C-alpha positions in Angstrom: 7.1 -40.8 4.8 10.9 -41.1 4.9 11.2 -37.4 6.1 8.6 -38.0 8.8 10.4 -41.1 10.1 13.6 -39.2 10.2 12.0 -36.4 12.1 10.5 -38.9 14.6 13.9 -40.6 15.1 15.8 -37.3 15.6 13.3 -36.1 18.1 13.7 -39.2 20.3 17.5 -39.1 20.2 17.9 -35.5 21.4 18.8 -35.0 25.1 18.8 -31.8 27.1 22.6 -31.9 27.3 22.9 -31.7 23.5 20.6 -28.7 23.2 22.2 -25.4 22.1 19.9 -22.4 21.9 20.6 -19.8 19.3 17.6 -17.6 20.0 14.3 -18.9 21.5 12.2 -16.2 20.0 12.6 -14.0 17.0 12.6 -10.2 17.1 9.1 -8.8 17.6 6.9 -7.9 14.6 7.4 -4.4 13.3 11.0 -4.3 14.5 12.4 -3.7 11.0 11.4 -2.2 7.6 9.4 -4.7 5.6 10.4 -5.5 2.0 7.6 -6.7 -0.2 7.4 -8.7 -3.4 6.5 -6.9 -6.7 5.7 -10.1 -8.6 3.7 -13.2 -7.5 5.3 -16.3 -6.2 1.9 -18.1 -6.6 0.0 -16.6 -9.5 -3.8 -16.3 -9.5 -5.4 -19.5 -10.8 -6.3 -18.8 -14.5 -9.9 -19.1 -15.4 -9.1 -21.8 -17.9 -8.3 -24.1 -14.9 -11.5 -23.3 -13.0 -13.7 -26.2 -12.1 -17.4 -26.0 -11.3 -16.3 -25.7 -7.6 -14.2 -22.7 -8.5 -17.0 -21.1 -10.5 -19.4 -21.6 -7.6 -17.1 -19.7 -5.3 -16.7 -16.9 -7.8 -20.5 -16.6 -8.1 -20.8 -16.5 -4.3 -18.0 -14.1 -3.5 -17.5 -12.1 -6.7 -21.1 -11.8 -7.9 -20.3 -8.8 -10.1 -17.9 -11.1 -12.0 -14.8 -9.0 -11.0 -12.5 -11.6 -9.3 -9.8 -9.9 -7.3 -6.2 -11.2 -7.0 -6.7 -12.5 -3.5 -9.7 -14.7 -4.3 -8.2 -16.0 -7.5 -4.9 -16.9 -5.7 -6.8 -18.7 -2.9 -8.7 -20.7 -5.5 -5.6 -23.0 -5.7 -7.2 -24.5 -2.5 -10.9 -24.0 -3.0 -12.1 -25.3 0.3 -9.7 -22.9 2.0 -10.9 -20.0 -0.2 -14.4 -20.9 0.9 -13.5 -20.8 4.6 -11.6 -17.5 4.4 -14.1 -15.7 2.2 -17.0 -16.8 4.5 -15.4 -15.1 7.4 -14.2 -12.0 5.5 -17.7 -11.6 4.1 -19.2 -11.6 7.6 -16.7 -9.0 8.8 -17.3 -6.9 5.7 -21.1 -7.1 5.5 -22.4 -7.7 9.1 -19.9 -5.8 11.2 -21.3 -4.0 14.3 -18.5 -1.4 14.1 -19.0 1.9 12.4 -17.4 2.0 9.0 -14.9 4.8 10.0 -13.6 2.9 13.0 -13.4 -0.4 11.1 -11.5 1.3 8.3 -9.0 2.7 10.8 -8.4 -0.8 12.1 -8.0 -2.3 8.6 -5.8 0.4 7.2 -3.5 0.4 10.2 -3.2 -3.4 10.0 -2.4 -3.1 6.3 0.4 -0.5 7.2 1.8 -2.7 10.0 2.0 -5.8 7.8 3.0 -3.6 4.8 0.4 -5.2 2.7 0.3 -3.3 -0.6 -2.7 -5.4 -1.7 -4.8 -4.6 1.4 -3.9 -0.9 1.5 -5.1 -0.6 -2.1 -8.5 -2.0 -1.1 -8.9 -0.4 2.3 -8.0 3.1 1.3 -10.9 3.2 -1.2 -13.2 1.8 1.4 -11.9 4.3 4.0 -12.8 7.2 1.7 -16.3 5.8 1.4 -16.4 5.8 5.2 -15.5 9.5 5.3 -11.7 9.4 5.8 -9.8 12.2 4.0 -6.5 11.7 2.2 -4.8 13.5 5.0 -6.3 11.0 7.5 -5.2 8.1 5.3 -1.6 9.3 5.5 -2.0 9.9 9.2 -3.0 6.3 9.7 0.5 5.3 8.5 2.1 7.8 10.9 0.2 6.1 13.8 -1.8 6.6 16.9 0.4 9.4 18.3 0.1 11.6 15.2 -1.5 15.0 15.8 -5.2 15.3 14.8 -6.7 12.1 16.1 -9.3 12.1 18.9 -8.7 9.6 21.7 -11.2 7.1 20.4 -9.8 7.1 16.9 -6.2 6.8 18.2 -7.2 3.9 20.4 -8.3 1.9 17.3 -4.9 2.4 15.8 -3.2 1.5 19.1 -5.3 -1.7 19.3 -3.9 -2.8 15.9 -0.3 -1.9 17.0 -0.5 -3.8 20.2 -2.0 -6.9 18.6 0.5 -6.9 15.9 3.7 -6.2 17.9 2.7 -7.7 21.3 0.0 -10.2 20.4 -1.9 -8.7 23.3 -4.1 -5.7 24.2 -3.2 -3.4 27.1 -5.6 -2.7 29.9 -5.8 0.9 28.9 -6.7 0.2 25.3 -9.3 -2.4 26.3 -10.9 -0.1 28.8 -11.0 2.9 26.5 -12.8 0.9 23.7 -15.0 -0.8 26.3 -16.5 2.6 27.4 -18.4 2.8 24.1 -18.3 -0.8 22.8 -20.4 -3.7 23.9 -19.1 -7.3 24.0 -19.8 -8.0 20.3 -18.1 -4.9 19.1 -15.0 -5.6 21.3 -14.7 -9.1 19.8 -15.1 -7.7 16.3 -12.6 -5.0 16.8 -10.0 -7.6 17.8 -11.0 -10.1 15.1 -10.8 -7.5 12.3 -7.2 -6.8 13.1 -6.4 -10.5 13.6 -8.1 -11.8 10.4 -6.4 -9.3 8.2 -3.1 -9.9 9.8 -3.7 -13.6 8.9 -4.5 -12.7 5.3 -1.6 -10.2 5.0 0.9 -12.8 6.1 -0.4 -15.2 3.4 -0.8 -12.7 0.6 2.5 -11.1 1.3 4.2 -14.5 1.2 2.4 -15.6 -2.0 3.3 -12.2 -3.6 -0.3 -11.3 -4.3 -0.3 -8.0 -6.2 -2.9 -5.1 -6.1 -5.7 -5.4 -8.5 -5.4 -3.5 -11.8 -8.4 -1.4 -11.0 -7.0 0.1 -7.8 -4.7 3.1 -7.6 -4.0 3.6 -3.9 -0.6 2.4 -2.6 1.1 2.5 0.8 2.5 6.0 1.5 6.2 6.2 0.7 6.9 9.4 2.6 6.2 7.9 6.0 8.9 6.0 7.9 8.0 2.6 9.0 7.9 2.6 12.7 5.9 0.5 15.3 6.4 1.4 18.9 4.2 0.0 21.7 4.6 -0.1 25.4 6.1 -3.2 26.8 3.6 -6.1 26.9 1.8 -6.4 30.2 1.8 -9.6 32.3 -0.7 -12.2 31.1 -4.2 -12.0 32.4 -5.1 -14.2 35.2 -8.9 -13.8 34.7 -10.7 -13.7 31.4 -11.8 -10.4 29.9 -14.5 -12.3 28.0 -15.8 -15.1 30.1 -16.6 -18.3 28.3 -20.2 -19.6 28.1 -21.1 -22.1 30.7 -21.0 -25.7 29.7 -18.5 -28.3 28.5 -16.0 -28.2 25.7 -12.9 -26.1 25.1 -12.8 -22.7 26.7 -11.7 -21.1 23.5 -14.8 -22.4 21.7 -17.1 -21.2 24.5 -15.4 -17.8 24.5 -15.8 -17.3 20.7 -19.4 -18.5 21.0 -20.2 -15.4 23.0 -20.5 -13.9 19.5 -22.3 -16.8 17.8 -22.5 -15.3 14.3 -18.8 -14.5 14.2 -17.9 -17.9 15.7 -19.9 -19.8 13.1 -18.5 -17.8 10.2 -14.8 -18.3 11.2 -15.0 -22.0 12.1 -14.0 -23.2 8.6 -10.6 -21.6 8.9 -9.6 -23.7 11.9 -11.4 -26.7 10.4 -9.2 -26.6 7.3 -6.0 -26.5 9.4 -7.0 -29.3 11.7 -9.0 -31.6 9.4 -8.6 -30.6 5.8 -4.9 -29.8 5.6 -2.5 -32.0 3.5 0.3 -31.5 6.1 1.4 -34.3 8.3 0.4 -34.1 12.0 4.0 -33.7 12.8 4.5 -30.6 10.6 1.1 -29.1 11.5 1.7 -29.2 15.2 5.3 -28.1 14.9 4.1 -24.9 13.1 1.2 -24.3 15.5 3.4 -24.7 18.6 6.1 -22.5 17.2 3.7 -19.6 16.5 2.1 -20.2 19.9 5.5 -19.9 21.5 6.4 -16.7 19.6 3.1 -15.1 20.6 3.4 -16.4 24.2 -0.1 -17.8 23.9 -0.2 -20.2 26.9 -3.7 -21.6 26.2 -2.8 -22.5 22.6 0.5 -24.0 23.8 -1.2 -26.1 26.5 -3.9 -27.5 24.2 -1.5 -28.4 21.3 1.0 -30.0 23.7 -2.0 -31.7 25.3 -5.4 -32.9 24.3 -5.9 -31.1 21.0 -2.6 -31.5 19.3 -0.9 -34.3 21.3 2.5 -33.0 20.1 4.5 -35.8 21.8 2.4 -38.5 20.0 3.7 -37.0 16.8 7.3 -37.2 17.7 7.7 -33.6 18.9 9.4 -32.4 22.1 7.7 -29.1 23.0 10.7 -27.7 24.8 12.8 -28.0 21.6 10.1 -26.2 19.7 10.4 -23.3 22.2 14.1 -23.3 21.8 13.7 -22.8 18.1 15.5 -23.7 14.9 18.9 -23.2 16.5 18.4 -26.1 18.9 20.3 -29.3 18.1 18.4 -32.3 16.8 16.1 -30.9 14.2 16.0 -32.3 10.7 16.9 -29.8 8.0 13.3 -29.5 6.9 12.0 -29.1 10.4 14.5 -26.2 10.8 12.9 -24.7 7.6 9.4 -25.1 9.0 10.4 -23.4 12.3 12.1 -20.6 10.3 9.0 -20.2 8.2 6.9 -19.7 11.4 9.5 -17.2 12.8 9.6 -15.2 9.6 5.8 -15.0 9.3 5.6 -13.8 12.9 8.4 -11.2 12.6 8.0 -10.0 9.0 4.5 -11.0 7.9 6.0 -12.9 5.0 8.5 -15.6 4.1 12.0 -14.9 2.9 13.2 -16.0 -0.6 15.5 -18.6 0.9 12.9 -20.2 3.1 10.4 -20.1 0.2 12.8 -21.9 -2.1 13.4 -24.6 0.5 9.7 -25.0 1.3 8.5 -25.2 -2.3 11.2 -27.7 -3.1 9.5 -30.1 -0.7 5.9 -29.0 -0.8 3.5 -28.6 -3.7 1.3 -25.5 -4.0 -1.5 -26.9 -1.9 0.9 -27.9 0.9 2.7 -24.6 0.7 -0.5 -22.6 1.1 -1.6 -25.0 3.9 1.7 -24.3 5.8 1.2 -20.5 5.4 -2.4 -20.9 6.6 -1.4 -23.0 9.6 0.9 -20.4 11.0 -1.3 -17.4 10.0 -4.5 -18.9 11.5 -2.8 -19.8 14.8 -1.3 -16.3 14.9 -5.0 -15.1 14.8 -6.0 -17.6 17.4 -3.0 -16.7 19.7 -3.7 -12.9 19.5 -7.4 -13.6 20.3 -6.6 -15.9 23.2 -4.3 -13.3 24.7 -6.6 -10.4 24.2 -9.7 -12.1 25.5 -7.8 -13.7 28.4 -8.8 -17.3 27.8 -7.4 -19.3 30.8 -5.7 -22.7 30.9 -6.8 -25.4 33.3 -4.8 -26.1 36.4 -3.7 -29.5 34.9 -2.5 -28.0 31.6 1.1 -27.8 30.7 2.4 -24.3 30.8 4.9 -22.5 28.6 8.4 -23.7 29.3 10.7 -21.3 31.3 13.0 -20.3 28.6 14.2 -16.7 28.2 
């Protein structure tokens, strides 16, 4: 409570004259070689600590009794594990995408985020879908490698554009749209976005590959992500929202009702089940919204959904970033956490130490989920072209 009061006081005392901007946005994702942990920061929850709630989740999502390291780590927050696994299960079991093309999306996302855990899982699934070892390595090389047909390469390019630009170019959208219907277009985007979310969390928690997997990220391919410059924001939706009342983002996702229903728990945890204060939650959401330049997300969390100013936050300062004057030390750490997750798909040792000195395990995981979930939301909003209302507050004009 004392930290929250201090944050509120500082935010009311800052004037524009005092503001000094170090860097309003971090470097883009994929701009440097990732370094990943080889030991867990948050270990899987041991079976000796499982409650009946944990055991029910294991029965539901690991019916063969083989509990992987991702699920057993997420069990530290069982309601979040339920929300994530419900959506992942939908994407795994009910996807309208061909297994080969979905594998290309997931493997490229694992490479981009440098998720050793996910590569170890997706490589085996890719072989089951018909990918050869040579093709697995070629996924790491990227969409411009020799040997891809145009449709395969476009899946890899979709992942690159979403990860680095938080956007999908017109050419990529059009090429996929020649063969994909609306549901498949939504799923292609959401597969990349969901596993970007999970990679950001698992990388930061240090979740290691399962003992029964042998595939690892290729070590003989240089890490390089290069996309064309992000195009201007859409002024018309690519996927029009359903008619009716309610938020346009909800009505857009509801064009794919099964997917919408299965992913709702993730956002529900962040907005209603999280142990974070309103101040800290909205600070993290708006910072990732700024980094991804997601105008709709920004508008709603400044306005009617997040009501940032009601929680002592000045949106322009959030855009200016952790280098702006007036932030409490812990707010600087939260802004830095959002920036590192955006840029590196993980949290640095220094930031982790500061966060975990203030937050317990549940709060730490909630902070990771807040940024990661709204990275997913931002990329989706930008890709689908969800439009703000004329009365909404736009992104501030800061370079």
